[in-house]
C-alpha positions as CSV (number, residue, x, y, z in Angstrom):
1,X,72.3,145.9,86.2
2,X,70.7,143.1,84.2
3,X,67.5,143.4,86.2
4,X,67.3,147.0,85.0
5,X,68.1,146.3,81.4
6,X,66.4,143.0,81.0
7,X,63.0,143.1,82.8
8,X,60.9,140.1,82.1
9,X,61.8,137.1,79.8
10,X,64.8,138.0,77.6
11,X,64.0,135.2,75.3
12,X,60.9,137.0,74.1
13,X,63.0,140.0,72.9
14,X,64.8,138.2,70.0
15,X,62.4,139.5,67.3
16,X,63.1,143.2,68.2
17,X,66.9,142.7,68.7
18,X,67.2,144.1,72.2
19,X,68.4,140.8,73.6
20,X,71.4,140.9,71.2
21,X,72.1,144.5,72.3
22,X,72.1,143.5,76.0
23,X,74.2,140.4,75.4
24,X,76.8,142.4,73.6
25,X,76.9,145.0,76.4
26,X,77.5,142.2,78.9
27,X,80.3,140.9,76.7
28,X,81.9,144.3,76.5
29,X,81.8,144.9,80.3
30,X,82.2,141.4,82.0
31,X,86.0,141.6,81.9
32,X,86.3,145.2,83.2
33,X,87.9,145.7,86.6
34,X,86.5,148.7,88.5
35,X,89.9,149.1,90.3
36,X,91.7,150.0,87.1
37,X,92.2,153.5,85.9
38,X,90.5,153.0,82.5
39,X,87.3,151.4,83.9
40,X,85.1,154.5,83.2
41,X,86.5,155.0,79.8
42,X,85.8,151.4,78.7
43,X,82.4,151.3,80.4
44,X,81.3,154.5,78.6
45,X,82.4,153.0,75.3
46,X,80.3,150.0,76.0
47,X,77.3,152.1,76.9
48,X,77.6,154.1,73.7
49,X,77.7,150.9,71.7
50,X,74.6,149.7,73.6
51,X,72.9,153.0,72.8
52,X,73.7,152.7,69.1
53,X,72.4,149.2,69.0
54,X,69.1,150.2,70.6
55,X,68.8,153.1,68.1
56,X,69.2,150.7,65.2
57,X,66.3,148.6,66.6
58,X,64.1,151.5,67.5
59,X,61.5,150.8,64.8
60,X,61.0,147.1,65.4
61,X,61.1,147.5,69.1
62,X,58.8,150.5,69.2
63,X,56.1,148.9,71.3
64,X,58.3,146.8,73.5
65,X,58.4,147.9,77.1
66,X,61.7,146.1,77.9
67,X,63.3,148.0,75.0
68,X,62.2,151.3,76.4
69,X,63.3,150.3,79.9
70,X,66.7,149.5,78.4
71,X,66.9,152.9,76.8
72,X,66.1,154.7,80.0
73,X,68.6,152.5,81.9
74,X,71.3,153.4,79.4
75,X,70.6,157.1,79.9
76,X,70.7,156.7,83.7
77,X,74.1,154.9,83.6
78,X,75.6,157.4,81.2
79,X,74.6,160.2,83.6
80,X,76.0,158.3,86.6
81,X,79.4,157.7,84.8
82,X,79.5,161.2,83.3
83,X,79.7,159.6,79.8
84,X,79.4,161.8,76.7
85,X,76.9,160.7,74.1
86,X,79.5,161.3,71.3
87,X,82.7,159.4,71.4
88,X,84.3,156.0,70.6
89,X,82.3,152.8,71.0
90,X,83.3,149.2,71.8
91,X,83.7,146.9,68.9
92,X,80.5,145.5,67.5
93,X,82.0,142.1,67.6
94,X,83.4,141.7,71.1
95,X,84.1,137.9,70.6
96,X,86.7,138.7,67.9
97,X,88.3,141.6,69.7
98,X,91.6,141.0,71.5
99,X,93.9,143.7,72.8
100,X,97.2,142.2,73.8
101,X,97.9,145.2,76.1
102,X,94.7,144.7,78.1
103,X,95.0,141.8,80.4
104,X,91.9,139.5,80.5
105,X,93.4,136.3,81.7
106,X,91.1,133.7,83.3
107,X,88.4,135.7,85.1
108,X,86.5,132.7,86.6
109,X,86.8,131.8,90.2
110,X,89.1,128.7,90.5
111,X,91.1,126.6,92.8
112,X,94.8,127.7,93.1
113,X,97.8,125.7,94.3
114,X,97.2,126.7,97.9
115,X,94.0,124.5,97.9
116,X,91.4,127.3,98.1
117,X,88.6,128.6,95.9
118,X,89.6,132.1,95.1
119,X,89.4,135.1,92.8
120,X,91.9,135.1,89.9
121,X,93.5,138.2,91.5
122,X,95.7,138.4,94.6
123,X,96.5,141.2,97.1
124,X,99.7,142.1,99.0
125,X,100.3,145.0,101.4
126,X,103.3,146.3,103.4
127,X,103.0,149.1,106.0
128,X,104.1,150.3,109.4
129,X,106.7,148.6,111.5
130,X,106.6,146.7,109.1
131,X,103.6,144.5,108.8
132,X,103.2,142.3,105.8
133,X,99.9,140.9,104.4
134,X,100.9,138.2,101.9
135,X,99.1,137.1,98.7
136,X,97.8,134.2,100.9
137,X,96.2,136.8,103.4
138,X,98.7,135.8,106.1
139,X,99.9,138.5,108.4
140,X,103.5,138.9,109.7
141,X,105.3,141.5,111.6
142,X,108.9,141.5,110.5
143,X,112.2,143.1,111.4
144,X,113.7,142.7,107.8
145,X,116.4,145.4,107.8
146,X,118.0,146.2,104.5
147,X,116.8,145.4,101.0
148,X,114.3,142.6,100.5
149,X,112.2,141.4,97.4
150,X,108.5,141.6,97.9
151,X,107.8,140.3,94.3
152,X,110.1,138.9,91.7
153,X,108.4,137.1,88.8
154,X,108.5,137.1,85.0
155,X,106.6,140.4,84.7
156,X,107.3,142.5,87.8
157,X,110.0,143.0,90.5
158,X,109.3,144.9,93.7
159,X,112.0,145.5,96.3
160,X,111.8,147.4,99.5
161,X,114.5,148.7,101.8
162,X,113.8,148.9,105.6
163,X,115.7,150.9,108.2
164,X,115.7,150.9,112.0
165,X,113.1,153.2,113.4
166,X,114.2,153.8,117.0
167,X,117.4,153.0,118.9
168,X,117.3,149.9,121.1
169,X,114.6,148.2,119.0
170,X,114.8,145.8,116.1
171,X,111.6,147.4,114.6
172,X,112.1,148.7,111.1
173,X,110.0,150.6,108.5
174,X,110.2,151.1,104.8
175,X,112.1,154.1,103.4
176,X,112.7,153.0,99.8
177,X,110.7,151.1,97.1
178,X,112.0,150.1,93.7
179,X,109.7,148.6,91.1
180,X,110.7,147.2,87.7
181,X,108.0,146.6,85.1
182,X,109.7,144.2,82.7
183,X,109.4,144.7,79.0
184,X,106.4,143.0,77.5
185,X,105.7,142.5,73.8
186,X,104.7,145.8,72.2
187,X,102.9,147.0,75.4
188,X,105.9,148.5,77.2
189,X,109.6,148.8,77.4
190,X,111.2,148.0,80.8
191,X,110.3,150.8,83.2
192,X,111.9,151.4,86.6
193,X,110.2,153.3,89.4
194,X,111.9,154.4,92.6
195,X,110.5,156.1,95.7
196,X,112.3,157.2,98.8
197,X,111.4,159.1,101.9
198,X,110.5,162.7,100.9
199,X,110.9,161.7,97.2
200,X,107.7,160.1,95.9
201,X,107.8,161.0,92.2
202,X,105.0,160.8,89.7
203,X,107.3,159.5,87.0
204,X,109.6,156.6,86.2
205,X,113.4,157.1,86.7
206,X,113.7,158.0,83.0
207,X,111.3,160.9,83.4
208,X,108.3,159.4,81.6
209,X,104.9,158.8,83.1
210,X,103.9,155.9,80.9
211,X,105.2,152.9,79.1
212,X,104.6,151.7,75.5
213,X,102.3,153.7,73.2
214,X,101.0,156.7,75.1
215,X,97.6,156.4,73.4
216,X,97.0,152.9,74.8
217,X,98.1,153.8,78.3
218,X,99.1,150.2,78.9
219,X,101.3,151.4,81.8
220,X,101.0,154.7,83.5
221,X,101.4,156.6,86.8
222,X,98.7,158.8,88.4
223,X,99.6,161.3,91.1
224,X,96.8,161.4,93.6
225,X,98.4,163.6,96.3
226,X,101.6,165.4,95.3
227,X,104.6,163.9,97.0
228,X,102.4,161.7,99.2
229,X,100.3,159.2,97.2
230,X,100.7,157.8,93.7
231,X,99.1,154.9,91.8
232,X,100.6,152.8,89.0
233,X,98.3,151.0,86.5
234,X,99.8,148.2,84.4
235,X,96.8,147.3,82.2
236,X,98.8,144.8,80.1
237,X,99.3,142.6,83.2
238,X,96.1,143.6,85.1
239,X,98.2,145.0,88.0
240,X,97.6,148.0,90.2
241,X,100.1,149.5,92.7
242,X,99.5,152.1,95.4
243,X,102.4,153.8,97.2
244,X,102.0,156.3,100.0
245,X,104.3,158.3,102.3
246,X,103.0,158.7,105.8
247,X,105.4,160.5,108.2
248,X,108.9,159.4,107.3
249,X,108.1,156.0,105.8
250,X,106.4,154.4,102.8
251,X,103.5,151.9,102.4
252,X,102.7,149.7,99.4
253,X,99.6,147.9,98.3
254,X,99.4,145.8,95.1
255,X,96.8,143.7,93.2
256,X,98.0,141.2,90.6
257,X,96.6,138.2,88.7
258,X,97.3,134.9,90.4
259,X,98.7,133.3,87.3
260,X,101.2,136.0,86.8
261,X,102.2,136.1,90.5
262,X,103.1,132.4,90.2
263,X,105.1,132.8,87.0
264,X,108.6,132.7,88.5
265,X,111.7,130.4,88.5
266,X,112.8,128.3,91.5
267,X,115.7,130.7,92.1
268,X,113.1,133.5,92.7
269,X,111.4,131.9,95.6
270,X,112.5,134.5,98.1
271,X,109.5,136.8,97.7
272,X,107.9,138.2,100.9
273,X,104.5,138.7,99.2
274,X,104.4,135.0,98.1
275,X,106.1,133.1,100.9
276,X,106.3,135.6,103.8
277,X,109.5,136.5,105.6
278,X,112.1,134.0,106.8
279,X,111.5,132.9,110.4
280,X,114.8,134.5,111.5
281,X,113.4,137.9,110.4
282,X,110.1,137.7,112.3
283,X,109.6,139.7,115.5
284,X,110.4,137.6,118.6
285,X,107.9,134.8,118.8
286,X,107.6,134.8,122.6
287,X,105.7,137.3,124.7
288,X,108.9,139.3,125.2
289,X,108.5,141.5,122.2
290,X,111.4,143.9,121.7
291,X,109.8,147.1,123.0
292,X,112.3,149.9,123.7
293,X,112.0,150.1,127.5
294,X,115.4,151.3,128.9
295,X,117.0,149.1,126.2
296,X,115.7,145.9,127.8
297,X,113.2,143.3,126.6
298,X,110.3,143.2,129.0
299,X,107.0,141.3,129.1
300,X,104.0,143.3,127.9
301,X,102.5,143.2,131.4
302,X,105.6,145.1,132.7
303,X,105.3,147.9,130.1
304,X,103.5,150.7,131.9
305,X,105.4,153.7,130.6
306,X,107.5,152.8,127.6
307,X,110.0,155.2,126.2
308,X,107.7,155.7,123.2
309,X,105.5,157.9,125.4
310,X,102.4,155.7,124.9
311,X,101.0,153.2,127.3
312,X,98.8,150.4,126.2
313,X,95.8,152.4,127.1
314,X,96.7,155.6,125.3
315,X,97.9,153.7,122.2
316,X,94.6,151.8,122.1
317,X,92.7,155.1,122.4
318,X,94.8,156.7,119.6
319,X,94.4,153.8,117.2
320,X,90.6,153.6,117.9
321,X,90.3,157.2,116.6
322,X,91.1,155.9,113.1
323,X,90.3,152.2,113.2
324,X,87.0,151.4,114.9
325,X,87.0,147.6,114.6
326,X,89.6,145.6,116.6
327,X,91.1,143.8,113.6
328,X,94.6,143.0,112.6
329,X,95.2,146.6,111.4
330,X,94.1,147.9,114.8
331,X,96.4,145.7,116.7
332,X,99.3,146.5,114.3
333,X,98.6,150.2,115.0
334,X,98.8,149.6,118.8
335,X,102.0,147.7,118.4
336,X,103.6,150.4,116.3
337,X,102.7,153.2,118.7
338,X,104.1,151.3,121.7
339,X,107.3,150.4,119.8
340,X,108.0,153.7,118.1
341,X,105.9,156.5,119.6
342,X,105.3,157.8,116.1
343,X,101.7,158.7,115.6
344,X,102.1,158.6,111.8
345,X,102.0,154.8,112.1
346,X,98.3,155.3,113.0
347,X,97.7,156.9,109.7
348,X,99.7,154.2,108.0
349,X,97.6,151.4,109.4
350,X,94.4,153.3,108.5
351,X,95.5,153.9,104.9
352,X,96.6,150.3,104.5
353,X,93.2,149.2,105.5
354,X,91.6,151.7,103.1
355,X,93.7,150.3,100.3
356,X,92.3,146.9,100.8
357,X,88.8,147.8,99.6
358,X,89.6,148.8,96.0
359,X,92.4,146.3,95.5
360,X,91.5,143.1,97.4
361,X,89.3,140.9,95.2
362,X,87.3,139.2,98.0
363,X,85.2,141.3,100.2
364,X,84.8,138.6,102.8
365,X,88.6,138.8,103.4
366,X,88.9,142.6,103.7
367,X,88.9,142.4,107.5
368,X,90.9,139.8,109.4
369,X,90.4,139.3,113.2
370,X,92.5,137.5,115.7
371,X,91.0,134.2,116.8
372,X,90.2,135.3,120.3
373,X,89.0,138.7,119.2
374,X,85.4,137.5,118.7
375,X,85.4,137.6,114.9
376,X,86.1,135.5,111.9
377,X,89.4,135.4,110.0
378,X,90.4,135.5,106.4
379,X,91.5,132.5,104.5
380,X,92.3,129.5,106.7
381,X,93.2,131.4,109.9
382,X,97.0,130.9,109.4
383,X,98.8,133.9,110.9
384,X,102.4,134.2,111.6
385,X,103.1,133.1,115.2
386,X,104.6,136.4,116.1
387,X,101.6,138.6,115.2
388,X,99.1,136.0,116.4
389,X,100.8,136.1,119.8
390,X,100.9,139.8,119.7
391,X,97.1,140.0,119.2
392,X,96.4,137.4,121.9
393,X,98.5,139.4,124.3
394,X,96.8,142.7,123.4
395,X,93.4,141.2,123.7
396,X,94.3,140.0,127.3
397,X,95.3,143.5,128.4
398,X,92.5,145.5,126.6
C-alpha cells in the first residue's frame, strides 16, 4: 500500500503536505483487523479522511507526481472497498483519539509466557469427534463427555457440552455451546449466547443481537447461514467467534488477544483452550484406539471393515475430496469417519480448516503436519500423544 501511495522519497514531500496526509492514513489504519466485521467501515472512513487531506493540499502539490499518484491510489482503494465518497471520516488527530469500546491493546509482536515470539492474538478451535486446537497450537483428540470450559477469563466464558456419538465408543461430539460476554465499562452489559443442535440462533438469550450502544456495535451477532453458521464480533475486547452446525454437531473457532486470554484467576485454570484437556480425558494413548468394532478395542491393523461402514482406504478417499493436504485436519477427518461413519464430520474438519485462515494470526501456523508426514509443524511440534500416535499410525497404513 505504501509503495503505491508514497513513490519516491517521502521526505521530499513535506512542503506540499502529502507526507502528513499519508502518515495520518497509516495511523488511522495500522490498528485495524481485517477479520473484524467493522474493518471496511473504518477503512473507508480513513480513506475519506485521506482524500480530504489531499484536496486541502491540491494547490501546493499541483506539480508533485507523488501527490497525484496518491490521489489515484485513493480512488482505486475506494473502488475496491466499495467506499462512498460522502460519509464520516476518521479523526484528523488520530494520536488523540481513543475509543474505549474498540480494542487496540499491544499490537506489536512480542514474547509471551510460553517462550515464543508470537502475534498479540491467539486462536482456538473445537470440531469433530472432538478435536481441540489450543491457543498454543497443540492438537488433542478428547473424549470429554458432559460440560467443559473452553475459556474462562475476566472477559469471556465459553462452555461446551459433548455427548456420545455412537454406542460402544468413547468418542464424543459437541451438541451445545454457551458463551458469556461479561459486562465491560459502558461497552456492553453481560450477554449470554446459547446454541444447541438444530437451534443456532442469531441472537442472545434475551432476544437482542448486540450489546451496549447499538450505534457503536461494540458487540454484535451476524447470521451468515440461517441456522447453520453465525459470527460474533466483540470489538471492545478484539474477539471474534465463529459457530457452525454440521450434521448433528457444532464447531467453534475463536480469535482473542493474548493479554485478555491470560487474564484469569488461579481457580479458573481448567480451560481446554489454554491448557488442553486432562490426560484422563484424552483418547487412549496406545495404538488400540477405541474404534467401534463389535464392541471390542482392536489394533488399527485389524480394522478392515469397522461397523462405521468405512475402511481406512474409503475414509482416506472421502476426506481427500475436501482436504487435499495430509495435515492434522485430514487425519482428524479419517479418524472421525472410521469411528462414527458420519460423513458430516468430513465437512466439519474442512470448515474448521477454513476458519483458521481469517482467524489465526500467523499464516505459517495455519497448517500443521505430523512429524513423519513430510511437512513442518506449527509452534514447537508439541502434539498430544494421542493424536500424534494416531497420525503416525495412519501414515503407516496410507
